[in-house]
C-alpha positions in Angstrom: 7.0 -12.5 56.5 6.2 -9.0 55.3 2.9 -7.4 56.5 0.0 -7.6 54.1 -1.8 -4.6 55.5 0.3 -2.0 53.7 -1.9 -0.4 51.0 -0.8 -1.0 47.4 -0.6 2.7 46.8 2.1 3.0 49.5 4.1 0.2 47.9 3.9 2.0 44.5 5.1 5.3 46.1 8.1 3.6 47.7 8.9 1.9 44.4 8.8 5.2 42.5 10.7 7.3 45.1 13.1 4.6 46.2 13.3 2.9 49.5 16.1 5.2 50.6 13.8 8.2 50.4 10.6 6.4 51.3 11.2 3.2 53.3 8.5 0.6 52.9 6.3 0.0 56.0 5.6 -3.6 54.9 7.9 -5.0 57.6 11.5 -6.2 57.7 14.1 -3.4 57.3 11.9 -1.4 54.9 14.4 -1.9 52.1 14.0 -3.1 48.5 13.7 -6.8 49.3 10.9 -6.3 51.8 9.1 -4.0 49.3 9.3 -6.7 46.5 8.2 -9.4 48.9 5.2 -7.4 49.9 4.3 -6.6 46.3 4.6 -10.2 45.3 2.4 -11.4 48.2 -0.3 -8.8 47.4 -0.2 -9.7 43.8 -0.8 -13.4 44.6 -3.6 -12.6 47.0 -5.3 -10.3 44.4 -5.1 -13.0 41.7 -6.3 -15.7 44.0 -9.3 -13.7 44.9 -10.4 -13.1 41.3 -13.7 -14.6 40.3 -14.0 -16.2 36.8 -15.8 -14.0 34.3 -18.9 -15.2 32.7 -18.2 -17.3 29.7 -18.5 -15.4 26.4 -20.9 -16.7 23.9 -19.2 -18.8 21.3 -18.8 -17.1 17.9 -21.4 -18.0 15.3 -20.7 -20.2 12.3 -18.6 -18.5 9.7 -20.7 -17.5 6.6 -20.4 -19.4 3.4 -18.3 -18.1 0.6 -19.6 -19.5 -2.7 -16.5 -18.4 -4.8 -14.3 -21.2 -6.2 -11.2 -22.3 -4.3 -7.7 -21.4 -5.3 -5.8 -23.8 -7.5 -3.3 -25.8 -5.3 -0.2 -24.1 -6.8 -1.6 -20.7 -6.3 -2.5 -21.5 -2.7 1.1 -22.6 -2.0 2.3 -19.4 -3.6 0.1 -17.2 -1.5 1.4 -19.0 1.7 4.9 -18.3 0.5 4.3 -14.6 -0.2 2.6 -14.1 3.2 5.3 -16.0 5.1 8.1 -13.9 3.4 6.5 -10.7 4.7 8.5 -10.8 7.9 11.7 -12.4 6.4 14.8 -10.5 7.3 16.7 -8.6 4.6 20.3 -9.1 3.6 23.3 -7.6 5.4 23.4 -3.8 5.4 20.0 -3.7 3.7 21.3 -5.2 0.5 18.5 -7.1 -1.3 20.5 -9.6 -3.2 19.4 -11.3 -6.4 16.3 -12.9 -4.9 12.8 -11.4 -5.7 11.2 -9.3 -3.0 8.1 -11.5 -2.4 6.4 -8.8 -0.3 6.1 -6.4 -3.2 4.4 -9.1 -5.3 1.4 -9.5 -2.9 -0.6 -6.6 -4.5 -0.2 -8.1 -8.0 -1.1 -11.6 -6.8 -4.2 -10.2 -5.1 -5.3 -8.2 -8.1 -4.9 -11.3 -10.4 -6.8 -13.5 -7.9 -9.5 -10.9 -7.7 -10.0 -11.0 -11.5 -10.6 -14.7 -11.4 -13.0 -14.4 -8.4 -11.4 -17.0 -6.1 -12.1 -17.3 -2.4 -9.3 -17.1 0.2 -8.2 -20.3 1.9 -9.5 -20.3 5.4 -6.1 -21.3 6.9 -4.4 -18.3 5.4 -7.0 -15.7 6.5 -5.1 -14.7 9.7 -1.9 -14.1 7.8 -3.8 -12.2 5.1 -5.4 -9.9 7.7 -2.1 -9.4 9.4 -0.6 -8.3 6.1 -3.5 -5.9 5.4 -3.2 -4.5 9.0 0.5 -3.7 8.3 0.0 -2.1 4.9 -3.0 0.1 4.1 -2.4 -0.2 0.4 -3.2 -3.9 0.7 -6.5 -3.5 2.5 -9.0 -3.1 -0.3 -7.8 -6.1 -2.4 -7.0 -8.2 0.7 -10.5 -7.6 2.2 -12.2 -8.3 -1.1 -10.3 -11.5 -1.4 -10.9 -12.5 2.3 -14.6 -12.1 1.6 -17.4 -12.6 4.3 -15.2 -15.1 6.2 -12.5 -12.5 6.6 -15.0 -10.1 8.1 -16.3 -12.7 10.4 -12.8 -13.5 11.6 -12.0 -9.8 12.0 -14.7 -9.5 14.6 -12.8 -11.9 16.9 -9.5 -10.0 17.0 -9.2 -6.3 18.0 -6.1 -6.0 15.9 -8.2 -6.6 12.7 -10.9 -4.0 13.5 -9.8 -2.0 10.5 -11.6 -4.6 8.4 -14.9 -3.7 10.0 -14.9 0.1 9.3 -16.7 -0.2 6.0 -19.1 -2.9 7.0 -21.9 -3.4 9.5 -19.8 -4.9 12.3 -18.6 -7.6 10.0 -22.0 -8.3 8.5 -22.5 -8.1 4.7 -23.7 -4.8 3.3 -27.3 -5.1 1.9 -27.8 -5.4 -1.8 -28.1 -2.0 -3.4 -31.2 -3.3 -5.2 -33.0 -3.8 -1.9 -34.4 -0.3 -1.1 -35.8 -1.2 2.3 -32.5 -2.7 3.5 -30.6 0.2 2.1 -32.9 2.7 3.7 -32.6 0.9 7.1 -28.8 0.9 7.1 -28.7 4.5 5.9 -30.9 5.6 8.8 -29.5 3.4 11.5 -25.9 2.6 10.5 -22.7 3.9 11.8 -20.9 6.7 9.8 -18.4 4.3 8.1 -21.2 2.0 7.1 -23.2 4.8 5.7 -20.3 6.2 3.7 -19.6 2.7 2.2 -23.3 2.2 1.5 -23.6 5.6 -0.3 -20.6 4.8 -2.4 -22.0 1.4 -3.4 -25.4 2.9 -4.3 -23.8 5.7 -6.2 -21.8 3.3 -8.3 -25.0 1.3 -9.1 -27.5 4.2 -9.5 -26.3 7.8 -9.1 -29.9 9.1 -8.9 -30.9 6.8 -6.1 -27.7 7.8 -4.1 -28.5 11.4 -4.5 -32.1 10.9 -3.3 -30.8 9.0 -0.3 -28.4 11.8 0.6 -30.9 14.6 0.2 -33.5 12.8 2.4 -31.3 13.3 5.5 -29.0 16.1 4.4 -30.4 18.8 6.8 -29.8 16.7 9.9 -26.2 15.5 9.0 -23.1 16.7 10.9 -20.7 19.0 9.0 -17.9 16.5 9.0 -20.2 13.8 7.7 -21.7 16.1 5.0 -18.2 16.6 3.6 -17.6 12.9 3.1 -21.1 12.4 1.7 -20.9 15.2 -0.8 -17.5 14.0 -1.9 -19.1 10.7 -2.9 -20.9 12.5 -5.7 -17.6 12.5 -7.7 -18.6 9.0 -8.9 -21.2 9.4 -11.7 -21.2 13.2 -11.5 -23.7 14.7 -13.9 -25.9 17.7 -14.5 -28.6 16.0 -12.4 -26.5 16.7 -9.3 -26.3 20.5 -10.0 -29.4 21.6 -8.0 -28.2 19.8 -4.9 -24.6 21.1 -5.3 -25.8 24.6 -6.0 -27.7 24.4 -2.7 -24.6 23.1 -0.9 -22.7 26.3 -1.9 -24.6 28.0 1.0 -23.7 25.2 3.5 -22.4 26.4 6.8 -19.3 24.3 6.5 -16.5 26.0 4.4 -15.1 22.6 3.4 -18.5 21.4 2.1 -18.9 24.6 0.1 -15.4 24.2 -1.4 -16.1 20.6 -2.4 -19.5 21.5 -3.9 -17.8 24.3 -5.9 -15.1 22.0 -7.2 -17.7 19.4 -8.4 -19.8 22.1 -10.1 -16.8 23.5 -11.9 -16.2 20.0 -13.3 -19.7 20.3 -15.0 -19.0 22.7 -17.9 -22.7 23.4 -18.4 -23.4 24.3 -14.8 -24.4 27.8 -13.7 -21.3 28.0 -11.5 -19.0 27.1 -14.4 -20.7 30.0 -16.4 -20.1 32.4 -13.6 -16.4 31.4 -13.3 -16.0 31.6 -17.0 -17.2 35.2 -17.0 -14.9 36.1 -14.2 -11.9 34.4 -15.7 -12.6 35.9 -19.1 -12.5 39.4 -17.6 -9.0 38.7 -16.3 -7.4 36.8 -19.3 -7.7 38.4 -22.7 -5.9 38.6 -26.1 -3.5 41.5 -26.0 -4.7 43.7 -28.8 -1.9 46.3 -28.3 1.0 43.9 -29.0 2.5 43.6 -32.5 1.9 39.8 -32.4 -0.7 37.7 -30.7 -0.2 37.4 -26.9 -2.1 37.1 -23.7 -2.8 39.9 -21.3 -3.6 39.2 -17.7 -5.3 41.5 -15.2 -5.7 39.6 -11.9 -8.7 40.3 -9.6 -8.3 43.3 -7.2 -10.8 41.8 -4.7 -12.5 38.6 -3.7 -16.1 39.6 -3.1 -18.8 37.7 -1.3 -20.2 36.1 -4.6 -16.8 34.8 -5.5 -16.4 33.3 -2.0 -19.8 31.6 -2.2 -18.7 30.0 -5.5 -15.7 28.4 -3.8 -13.0 31.0 -4.1 -10.9 31.0 -1.0 -10.0 34.5 0.0 -6.9 34.0 2.2 -3.9 32.8 0.2 -1.3 30.4 1.6 1.8 31.8 3.2 4.1 33.3 0.7 1.5 33.6 -2.1 0.1 36.9 -3.4 -3.6 37.5 -3.0 -4.3 38.5 -6.6 -2.4 35.5 -8.2 -4.1 33.2 -5.7 -7.6 34.5 -6.8 -6.7 34.4 -10.5 -5.6 30.8 -10.3 -8.8 29.7 -8.7 -11.0 31.5 -11.3 -9.1 30.1 -14.2 -9.0 26.5 -12.9 -12.8 26.6 -12.3 -13.7 28.0 -15.7 -14.6 25.6 -18.5 -11.7 25.2 -20.9 -14.2 25.6 -23.7 -14.2 29.3 -22.8 -10.8 30.0 -24.3 -10.8 28.9 -28.0 -13.7 31.3 -28.8 -12.0 34.0 -26.8 -8.7 33.6 -28.7 -10.0 33.7 -32.3 -10.7 30.0 -32.6 -7.2 28.9 -31.7 -6.7 25.3 -30.6 -5.5 24.5 -27.0 -2.0 23.9 -28.3 -1.9 27.3 -30.0 -3.3 29.1 -27.0 -0.8 27.6 -24.6 2.0 28.5 -27.0 1.1 32.2 -26.9 3.4 34.5 -24.9 1.9 35.8 -21.6 2.6 39.4 -20.6 4.0 40.7 -17.3 5.3 37.3 -16.1 1.8 35.7 -15.5 2.6 32.7 -17.7 3.5 30.3 -15.0 0.5 31.1 -12.9 -1.9 30.9 -15.9 -0.5 27.6 -17.2 -0.6 26.0 -13.7 -4.3 27.0 -13.5 -5.0 25.5 -16.9 -3.2 22.3 -15.8 -5.6 22.0 -12.8 -8.6 22.7 -15.0 -7.5 20.0 -17.6 -7.2 17.5 -14.8 -10.4 18.4 -13.2 -12.4 18.5 -16.5 -10.6 15.4 -17.9 -9.6 17.3 -21.1 -7.1 15.3 -23.1 -6.6 18.0 -25.8 -5.5 20.6 -23.1 -3.4 18.0 -21.3 -1.5 17.3 -24.5 -0.9 21.0 -25.1 0.3 21.6 -21.5 2.5 18.5 -21.6 4.3 19.7 -24.7 6.6 17.5 -26.7 8.4 14.9 -24.5 11.8 15.5 -26.1 11.8 19.2 -25.2 13.4 20.0 -21.8 10.6 20.6 -19.3 11.9 24.1 -18.5 11.6 25.1 -22.2 8.2 23.5 -22.9 5.1 25.5 -23.8 3.1 24.3 -20.8 4.3 23.2 -17.3 7.7 22.2 -16.1 6.3 20.6 -12.9 6.7 16.8 -12.9 3.8 16.5 -10.4 1.5 18.5 -12.7 2.7 16.5 -15.7 1.9 13.3 -13.9 -1.7 14.4 -13.3 -2.0 15.6 -16.9 -0.7 12.2 -18.2 -3.4 10.4 -16.2 -6.1 12.1 -18.4 -4.7 10.5 -21.6 -5.4 7.0 -23.0 -3.1 4.3 -21.6 -1.2 3.7 -24.8 -0.6 7.4 -25.5 0.5 7.9 -21.9 3.0 5.1 -22.1 4.4 6.4 -25.5 4.8 9.9 -24.1 6.7 8.7 -21.0 8.9 6.4 -23.2 9.9 9.3 -25.4 10.6 11.4 -22.3 12.9 8.8 -20.9 14.6 8.3 -24.3 15.3 12.1 -24.4 16.1 12.9 -20.7 16.9 9.6 -19.0 15.4 8.3 -15.8 16.4 10.9 -13.2 13.1 12.9 -13.6 10.9 10.0 -14.8 10.0 8.3 -11.5 6.7 10.3 -10.9 5.7 9.9 -14.6 6.2 6.1 -14.5 3.9 5.9 -11.5 0.8 6.9 -13.5 1.4 4.4 -16.3 -0.7 1.2 -16.4 0.7 -2.2 -15.5 2.2 -4.1 -17.1 4.1 -1.3 -19.0 3.4 -1.3 -22.7 6.3 -2.6 -24.8 7.7 0.9 -25.9 7.8 2.1 -22.3 9.3 -1.1 -20.9 12.0 -1.1 -23.6 12.8 2.6 -23.0 13.2 2.0 -19.2 15.5 -1.0 -19.7 17.6 0.8 -22.3 18.0 3.8 -19.9 19.1 1.4 -17.1 21.5 -0.3 -19.5 23.0 3.1 -20.5 23.4 4.1 -16.8 25.1 0.7 -16.1 27.5 1.1 -19.0 28.4 4.6 -17.9 29.4 3.3 -14.4 26.7 5.4 -12.7 26.0 5.0 -9.0 23.5 2.0 -9.1 21.7 2.8 -5.9 20.4 6.1 -7.3 18.3 3.9 -9.7 16.9 1.5 -7.1 13.5 3.1 -7.1 13.1 2.8 -10.9 14.5 -0.8 -10.7 11.9 -1.6 -8.1 9.2 -0.2 -10.3 10.5 -2.3 -13.2 10.3 -5.5 -11.2 6.6 -4.8 -10.5 5.6 -3.2 -13.8 7.6 -4.7 -16.7 5.8 -7.2 -18.8 7.0 -10.7 -17.6 7.5 -11.7 -21.2 10.6 -9.4 -21.2 12.6 -11.8 -18.9 14.4 -13.7 -21.6 15.4 -10.6 -23.5 17.0 -9.1 -20.3 19.0 -12.2 -19.5 22.0 -10.7 -21.3 22.1 -7.9 -18.8 22.7 -10.1 -15.8 26.4 -10.6 -16.6 28.9 -8.6 -14.6 30.4 -6.0 -17.0 33.9 -4.5 -16.8 33.9 -1.4 -14.7 34.7 1.7 -16.8 37.3 4.2 -15.5 35.8 6.5 -12.9 32.9 4.2 -12.1 31.6 3.8 -8.5 33.6 1.0 -6.8 31.7 -2.3 -6.9 29.0 -0.7 -9.2 29.3 -3.5 -11.8 28.5 -6.2 -9.3 25.6 -4.3 -7.9 24.2 -3.7 -11.4 24.5 -7.4 -12.3 22.8 -8.4 -9.0 20.0 -5.9 -9.7 19.4 -7.3 -13.2 19.4 -10.9 -11.9 16.8 -9.9 -9.4 14.8 -8.2 -12.1 14.8 -11.3 -14.4 14.0 -13.7 -11.6 11.1 -11.4 -10.4 9.7 -11.3 -13.9 9.8 -15.1 -14.2 8.2 -15.4 -10.8 5.4 -13.1 -11.9 4.9 -15.1 -15.0 4.6 -18.3 -12.9 2.1 -16.6 -10.6 -0.1 -15.7 -13.5 -0.1 -19.3 -14.8 -0.8 -20.7 -11.3 -3.9 -18.5 -11.0 -5.4 -19.6 -14.2 -8.6 -21.7 -13.7 -7.2 -24.6 -15.8 -4.4 -24.9 -13.1 -7.0 -26.5 -10.8 
């Protein structure tokens, strides 16, 4: 029998170095067998000597959730969606013609949230697991899980993400209860306070501002940044005095955020200062034979500019003067320019030639200003006509900037613009633009996407290059389109020069699209209250 007096540390050393270099002193021949016997014996002795820990207090009763229960069919569907989350894919990653149930969970949760149902208790663990794996699911999943989901999350460390915006799993106080709000604001954890401030801000912007100013001088810099950012919700002129004061904050990030918010208030003093600076740099060119724009970028970034949020040091590869110019123009109210250019409209101003190669920089800054100030007239001007190639348009050629500009337009107008863009240029550059369109896609947009996919199929194009758009179509097309798309599920003859097997893949993709749309339609019916 090996000796039991050998210290555990010596056994570990022998195991790490090997018994050839460091023979075990536990008895026997000092070889590997003796080492393992000694380790096994000590492990048993250690476990046998453990004393039972004091029993933990049993969890309290789960809170009540007064929301109505799911209809039975919707409950079965949710169980199916959550169970499919870990289902293996097809061979070689091929999806086949069956719908991807995992991608339907967000839509199911959104629809269930509209009806105000409560989550079935038996499905809460699977729901929390799904939310843990996908951050995009967390807000709707936790809202659906309700107070019982938070109660359950306290019992499993893997679900602690659910507690970050709540008081350890307790319900946040009603925003109409000033005493409870004040108590949590003064005593709560940082995440609890951020969530509380956002809720109060959405209910009563003035009360949220008063809450923030009451403790502002004592807050940490990193906390102040999150708190001041919450003022984006319900931003108004009433916030200007506080934000103007924040321009002198000792944190550069707080100063920058305050300046950005002030520049979104066209009547603010900061917006006026930025307008004056930008107007000194961008002017009508009076020396040209026809109307144009002359640009003289700033030669320095003084202390006043920096206090108003202008960052002095440019990113790598960017010139200082163009960097400063862009910041001044994007922070100036867009109302500055029509009066400065003889009463011209935004579209007319954007169409003017810009001297000395400053056009791209100027238009990019106007794009950022239009997004920040939510200015549809300027967004339309900078987007240009959808049928014109982006590189030849009057505004911006950047798809990322175009996506942001589109988000400022009404839903129907946005969908119509993207539909016309796809009809003129196809789908290769449309993925980002489709991402900002509301769901389900309006009929002109949905028809334009399907027509473009059909054209690509008939041309024998490589089908996998359109998989991203096809995936969007499965989630975003109106389910009522399923019957109209049935004709596309047939396998067409492959044209000469087509990718081998492309016709079969296209047929499979369209079958999956049709079956997904029909499943989405069934989900909506199952979630209707009359389905109870």
